[in-house]
N, C-alpha and C positions, 0 to 999 in steps of 0.2 A: 806548221808551215807545209806546203806543197810544192814540192820541186819539180819542173819540168825539163826536157830538153824539146826544143822547138826549131822551125825553121821559119823566116819570114817569106810570105808567099810571093813578095815581090823581089825577093833577093834572087839575083840570076845565078850567084855561086852557090846557093842553095847552103850555106854556112851552118852548122849546129850551133845553136845557142843555148845559154842556161836561163833558166828563168825561176820566178814563183809564180803561181797561179793563185789569184784572189778568190774570195767567196764568190764575184761578180762574173767569174769565168776569166777575166782579163788578167794579162801575164807582165809582171814585172820584169825586164830585161836586166840581169845580172853581168852580162857578157863583158861590159866596160869595165866594170869593178873586178872582174876576174880576167884580166888580160893574157894570163899566161895558162889558163886552165879552158880547154876547148872541149871538156866533155864533164859529168858529174862524178865518173870516175877518176878523173885527172884531179879535180878538184878535192875529192876525197883523201886522194893519195898525198896531195900537198898540204891541205889545210886540216884534214880530219873532220869528222863530221861537226864538230863544236865549233871549229874555225870556220866552216862554210856557213853554219848557222849564224854565227856573229856576223858574218859580213852581209847576209840578206838581212838581218834585224836592223842594220843601219840604213838599209836601202829599201824599206817598206814602202815608204812614200812616194817613190820614183814613178815616174809617168806609167801607165797601163798601157799594154797595146790589147787591141779587141782580138778576142779569140777568132774572129772571122778572118784575121789578115795573117794567121798564123797556121802551120801544119804540126801537130802534135808528134813527137817521135817517143820511140822507147825511152825511160828515164834512165835507164842505164845501158850503155852500150859496150862491147868489148871488156867485160870483167875478165879478172884473172880467172876466175872458177863460177862455174854454175853447178851447185850441189842439188841434188834431187832426193826427196825422200820417199820411198815406196811403201804402201801398206800402212799408214799412218793414221787411220782414221777408224774407230772402233766400229761404226756403223759400216764402213767398206768392209772390214773384216768378217763382219757378220754377214754382209750380202753374198759373200765370196766363197763363206764356210771356211776361212782361213784362223788360225790362233794369232792373236796379236804377237808381232815379234818382239823379242825381249830387248833389242838394241835397233837403233835406226836402220833401216836398209837402204843402204846409199848407192845411187848410181850418178850420172853426169850427162850434162849437153855441152857442146862447144858452142862458143859466140855467134857462130853464122845462124843460130836458130833463132835468135834475138829477133824481132820486128816490132812495129809500133803498133799503139793499142787500137787502131783504126785502118791499119794496112790490109789490103787484100793479101791473102795467102794462096799460093798455086799449090793446087793436090799433085804430089809428084807423079811422075809416070811409073815409077818404080815400084809403086804401091797401090792397091785398090782398097786399104782398110785402114783409114786414118779416122780417129777419133779424139774426143774431147777430154780434157781434164782441168777442171777450174781449181786453182791453187792460192793458197796466200804466200806470197814471197817476201823474204827478208833480206834487207841490204844491209850488209855490213859498214861501219863508218871507221872502223881502226884497226890496225895491226894486233894480232895476238895469236898465242900458241899456248896449250894446256890451260884454258881457261875454266875456272869453276863455274856451273851452272847459276849459283847464287852471285856471280859477278857477270854473267853473260849479257845481261840486259844492257849494261855499259857500252856494249860494243855494236850496239843495233843503230843504225841511223836511220832506219825508217822501214815502211810496207809498202808494198804495191800488189798489184793483182796480177797473176798471170794463167797462162793456159798451157798445161804441158801436153801439147798434140802427140800423138803417138800412131805409128805404123804397126797394127797389131800384127801383119806377116812377117815383118822383120823384127818385130819384138820377139818372135818365137824363134827366127832362123839365127845363123851365124853362131852356132854354138850355145844358143841360151842366152848369149850377151844382149842386153838391152840397148846398147848404144846407137846402132844404127837406125833401130825404129825411134829414137828419140830424137836424134840432133840433125833431122834434115832441115833444109833453107826454111825460115820462117816457123819453124816448130815451136817456139816460145815467145808469141806476142805477151806483152806487158805493159803496165800502164794503169790509167792514163798520167799518174803522177806517183812521187814517192811522199807519202804524207809522214812526217818526222815521228820518231819514236814517243815523243813527249805528249803527243796527240792520242796516243793508244797506249793507256796506261796497263791494259791486260789483253794482249793479244790473242787470249784462248776465250773469248766470247764474242765472235764476229759471225754475223750471218753470212752462208757462203752459196753461190747459186749459179748453175749455168743453165742457157736456153739454146734451143736450136730452132731458127726460123719461129720465134716467139713461144716454143713449147720448152715447158720446163722439162729438164733432164736431171740436173742435180739440185739438190738443196739438203744443207745441212748446216752445221755452225762448228767453228774451231774448236768449242768445249770437247768435242769427239778426238781431238788428236791424242795419240798414244804417247808419243813423245815430243813434248811441248818445245817452243821456239827455244828457250834456252838450254835445255837438254840436248837439243840437236848441236846447237852451235858448241858447246861443251865438248860432246861425242867427237865432233869434227875436228876440233882443235888438237885434240890428241894424235892426229895421223896428219897434218900439214899445217903448215902457218896461214891463216885467215888474213885476208888483205883487205883495205878499204875498198868497196865497190862489188865485194863478192857477194853473190846471191845465193840464197838458200830457198827451194820450192819444197814447202813442207808437207805435200801429200796433198790426196785428192778424196771428197767424199764419195758415197755410193752414187752410182747412176752414170759412169762413163761408158761410153757405145760398145766399146769393145768387150766387154763382159755381159752385156745385156743379153737377154735370151728371147728370140735371136740377136746376134751382134746387130749393131747400127753403126754405119759408117758415113763420113761425111761426103757430099757429092758437089761438084760444080754449081755453084751459085747459092749454096746454104750459107745462112749468117749465123756466127756462134758469138753469144754474149755471155761473158763471165763477169758476176759481180760480187763484192765482197762491202759489207757495212762499213759505213764511212769512208772506204778507200775509192770506191767509184767503180765504174765497168769499163770493159774494155768491149769492142765489137768489131769482128773480122769476118770479112766474106771470103768463102772458099772459091778460087777460080780455075 
């Protein structure tokens, strides 16, 4: 199942709605059967991943709305936590000449960084060194603490595509803390949907790529992950309680512009596309 958040183009209120995207591209609106849930995060919090899926299954045959009549939004908005894992691809560590980290290197973004899969993103006035990082994002479906890696799969609701946009100049400033260079407005486009975990038996064998203006910049496979999805979930759960709707960005493959020689940064008008096998593609223009 592919869960989405969307707006009807004719809706003057611009209400966020929850839906299922079918193979045809059409969307089954679930908002009427989820009257007390105004976002997927809220639905996951109240129903859990399995509960949300059960409701969706009973409404699969409902009328579809053409994708031409909707605006797709980020499938997750206002999560409690956005975790990010750095230096988590073997081929990235090789590119940079770094030893693979012994444990996940964790940083974070704030919810203001989330934007839609096809939204325009403003190049911030405060930075001239913004670059791309395609990533597999994990969406959690239930609450957990001190989770064993062998049980972590049960906590995954689904997977989506993310771009961990980064301002390299602010990545280096502020005492070496990464946060300000990672969490500017619009610096985490995600989508176009959440594909439920049952459709991805193994998240560690998916092709991942990023292009800028049609030129491939990153291409790899999630089989290069140093710390796999379930190991990351287990590690993070030792420190804080994980909640439904929390997101984990699992790292980026080689080719991100900030570490190219010479560095490559995004300019106004550039179009960035991040794609992961089975999950789809996000496309954002810099303005």
